[in-house]
Steps between C-alpha positions, in 0.01 A plus 500: 500500500375790302384329194123496550186492276399844396216428269442474128570802285178439297278593806516702815803373691485388863724677747808320608433272799504704818491839313217728381528745210647774725743278702768246436866552379578841369663561169872587561488795276141615459397436857161340396381153587625257244177307562298800398159408353409728203221758592280687257714663219788253571605196309739207519687268277792247513818513283773245445813637331801308625645527852244679711752723682569730225156476344345612821715805525416603141125493588508663838670805360215582260284801618162375599607162619363450850674178611688206351591150628695219352372138504428194296215425253408286218579162665323205644636448856338714791707721714838441312833596646780673314701171497201306365435754223856502404501127462261539206256240641227730612451672164500856658671807363649784696256787487424851619148593627430865432216721631451845351294806491305499164472886492886527494602193318356302214532123457676585175771677690567187697509295188737741344733442786450131497589456129792731500672386826580147385524277186165322470631258233728289712265225625595349830783738567610863528854583431725267712209384707351163364191319603117510474503741804657771267232477215307806394139535606215748555219385730206740468200578715225558247412469128594861430859439623509180291409675187763781559758243586438305185486816283825637646662152434406515136631857479830408661544198288485723195787705643700179595451346158603819314818497718566137398425353837304188585141430583356599845462218743306694772211323658182725545225350717263573790385288795843448633570478878764731640715372777722741699871429486705487827529831680875540423410518134260791539638825363837326506702752312401783733622314811847552666758236398297387196692358208464730199376223251274516203532263201243680271624571146262752340464493120520881475161523319255751629134430511289772352127522407286184475131419483329594837813675647423720803831667561490765783855562593690794408756389221783636702462219742646258246825703492580343833527157339783447251434166343816519285677385811463148627386492866439868486246486776777456742648840414182700597410635830270291734262785541196557280556723195413854560470755219578872541 
């Protein structure tokens, strides 16, 4: 079983059992350890935005992302399995853990992708996927991330309200334990024979400036994501975005 305790996102995470920060399973696309422990100048956070297959691909394509892993967070039971999480009895949601280089990528860039890649107003579902494991969530590592996440939520709510859409239901919190999902879920969409599935239904609203924003990516990066098309993450290449 690959679902093992990784650590709390509010503090320094422990390595996956049997692995150190330079070892363990390698990312199927990036080649880095998915159990990477952030070093100086690096950071981590955890995002829940519907089925984690498509969500993870959206994040690993961003320039500056060092590694990603899918898992479960926000629940009560230790070491949950996929079947247990899908039962709704553990309280976990499907999430993506992201580690990134802070010189290349701001937390705001990740928040922009998060808000734009799904509909954060749907409560315990995302598109055709229904259940508490599909709820929207951001689990932060520090108070600065918390403040940015809350400010971005307020800014995105203004956009949604102006478009006649409902209230955001996204949970924002720290001190949540991340548990690895089973190995076959890791970077699922990049593996041979994978089922091209993503239930996300973006609202089409683009997050701009907000209080405390630290955008670092070239704006041309966002041309690679067409949120006017449902499930558009499936249409992009698996490789990280590279600009000319």
